[in-house]
N, C-alpha and C positions, 0 to 999 in steps of 0.2 A: 386427472388427464393431466402429463408432461414429458416435459423433452427428451429425450431417453438419451441418456448418457451414455458412454464403454461398461461401465458397471453395468448393463442391462443389459451387454451382448453375450449370455451363458443364455437369459430367458429367453431372447429374442429367438436364439438358433434353437431352440426349444418349442418352440411355437409353430417356425417358419417348419421346421424336421415334418415335425405334425401335418403339415397346409400339404407337404411335399408328397409321400406314403402316404397320406388319405385322398393325394391328385386332384382334393377340392377346388382349392385356392388359385393355386399355381402349375400353372406347366410348366416346371421346375423336374428336371430328376437329379438332379446330385443334393448328394446333402450336406449343411454346410456342417461347421466348425466355428466350436464361439471364439477360439483367434479370426476364425475370417467372417463375423460379425465388430471383432471389433476395430477390425483397421476399414469394412465396411463404413460405419457408421464415427470410423474419426473423420473420414473425408465429406462425408455430408452435412452440406452445408445452410444455412436461412433460403435457402431456395426448393431445399428438397430435402425438406425436418421428416426425422421420423420422433415419432406420439406414445408412449407407450400406453400403458390404464392400468391398472391399480388395483385393487385390495388384497384385506387382511393384509398389506402392508409389504405381499404379493403382482409383479411384472404377473398379469394373465392374456390382454393383450396389445398388440399394434398395430400403429399405422404407418407411411412412407408414405411420401410423397417424388415419385423419380422417373429420371428424363427418359423422355416418349420417344421422342426424334429428333437430333443434332442439325437439322436444316439450318447451315444459317439465318434461310427467308423467317423463322418460321418464331414468336413474341412469345410467341405464352404458348404449354408446348410439358405437356408430364402427362404419368400415372397413377391411380391410388390403389396397392396395397394395402388391405388390416385385416388381420390375421386377429384366429382368438386362443386359445390352449381350451382344447377339446372338452377339459375333466371343465369348464366355462358355460358355457351354453347354454350347458341349457338353468340354470343357474340365471346367467341371460336373459333372454328367453322369460323367463317368469319374472321377472323385475319391471320390462316393460309394461309385462298381462297386467299385472301388479297396478 
Protein backbone atom coordinates (compact mmCIF):
# COMPACT_ATOMS: atom_id res chain seq x y z
CA UNK A 1 0.00 0.00 0.00
CA UNK A 2 1.32 3.44 -0.91
CA UNK A 3 0.28 6.95 -1.89
CA UNK A 4 -0.88 7.20 -5.50
CA UNK A 5 1.14 9.14 -8.05
CA UNK A 6 0.21 10.54 -11.44
CA UNK A 7 1.73 7.38 -12.94
CA UNK A 8 -1.16 5.43 -11.36
CA UNK A 9 -3.83 7.45 -13.18
CA UNK A 10 -4.56 4.86 -15.89
CA UNK A 11 -4.95 2.02 -13.37
CA UNK A 12 -7.09 4.16 -11.04
CA UNK A 13 -9.20 5.15 -14.04
CA UNK A 14 -9.65 1.54 -15.17
CA UNK A 15 -10.73 0.39 -11.71
CA UNK A 16 -13.02 3.40 -11.22
CA UNK A 17 -14.69 2.78 -14.57
CA UNK A 18 -15.36 -0.83 -13.52
CA UNK A 19 -17.20 0.56 -10.50
CA UNK A 20 -19.16 2.97 -12.67
CA UNK A 21 -20.14 0.26 -15.13
CA UNK A 22 -21.20 -2.32 -12.55
CA UNK A 23 -23.10 0.32 -10.50
CA UNK A 24 -22.01 -1.24 -7.20
CA UNK A 25 -19.33 1.08 -5.83
CA UNK A 26 -20.48 4.50 -6.98
CA UNK A 27 -23.51 6.41 -8.20
CA UNK A 28 -21.40 8.07 -10.89
CA UNK A 29 -22.54 7.42 -14.46
CA UNK A 30 -19.90 9.16 -16.57
CA UNK A 31 -16.81 7.08 -17.40
CA UNK A 32 -13.49 8.73 -16.61
CA UNK A 33 -10.35 9.05 -18.72
CA UNK A 34 -6.75 8.57 -17.60
CA UNK A 35 -6.11 12.27 -18.26
CA UNK A 36 -9.04 13.31 -16.06
CA UNK A 37 -7.76 11.04 -13.28
CA UNK A 38 -4.24 12.55 -13.69
CA UNK A 39 -5.68 16.02 -13.15
CA UNK A 40 -7.71 14.73 -10.18
CA UNK A 41 -4.60 13.18 -8.59
CA UNK A 42 -2.54 16.31 -9.23
CA UNK A 43 -4.79 18.51 -7.06
CA UNK A 44 -5.06 16.11 -4.12
CA UNK A 45 -3.59 17.35 -0.87
CA UNK A 46 -2.44 15.67 2.34
CA UNK A 47 -5.94 15.99 3.89
CA UNK A 48 -7.49 14.05 1.01
CA UNK A 49 -4.98 11.38 -0.03
CA UNK A 50 -5.34 8.62 -2.59
CA UNK A 51 -3.83 5.26 -1.63
CA UNK A 52 -3.19 2.38 -4.03
CA UNK A 53 -2.74 -1.32 -3.33
CA UNK A 54 -0.39 -3.34 -5.52
CA UNK A 55 0.00 -7.04 -6.24
CA UNK A 56 2.54 -8.51 -8.62
CA UNK A 57 3.65 -4.98 -9.52
CA UNK A 58 0.26 -3.73 -10.64
CA UNK A 59 -2.33 -1.51 -8.99
CA UNK A 60 -5.28 -3.70 -8.02
CA UNK A 61 -7.22 -1.29 -5.83
CA UNK A 62 -7.33 2.23 -4.55
CA UNK A 63 -9.00 4.34 -1.94
CA UNK A 64 -9.43 8.06 -1.47
CA UNK A 65 -10.50 10.37 1.31
CA UNK A 66 -12.72 12.99 -0.28
CA UNK A 67 -14.19 16.29 0.80
CA UNK A 68 -17.79 15.63 1.76
CA UNK A 69 -19.22 18.91 3.02
CA UNK A 70 -17.62 22.26 2.29
CA UNK A 71 -19.55 24.25 4.93
CA UNK A 72 -17.06 26.56 6.65
CA UNK A 73 -18.05 25.59 10.20
CA UNK A 74 -17.51 21.87 9.74
CA UNK A 75 -14.00 20.87 10.87
CA UNK A 76 -14.15 17.13 10.25
CA UNK A 77 -15.43 16.35 6.85
CA UNK A 78 -14.79 13.66 4.35
CA UNK A 79 -15.97 10.59 2.60
CA UNK A 80 -14.05 7.42 1.86
CA UNK A 81 -14.19 5.68 -1.51
CA UNK A 82 -12.41 2.38 -2.10
CA UNK A 83 -12.48 0.20 -5.18
CA UNK A 84 -10.81 -3.07 -6.16
CA UNK A 85 -10.13 -4.32 -9.67
CA UNK A 86 -12.82 -6.93 -10.33
CA UNK A 87 -10.20 -9.44 -11.48
CA UNK A 88 -8.74 -9.44 -7.95
CA UNK A 89 -11.85 -9.52 -5.78
CA UNK A 90 -12.00 -13.33 -5.42
CA UNK A 91 -8.24 -13.52 -4.76
CA UNK A 92 -8.50 -10.90 -2.04
CA UNK A 93 -11.47 -12.66 -0.43
CA UNK A 94 -9.61 -15.97 -0.48
CA UNK A 95 -6.55 -14.36 1.14
CA UNK A 96 -8.77 -13.01 3.94
CA UNK A 97 -10.32 -16.43 4.50
CA UNK A 98 -6.93 -18.14 4.68
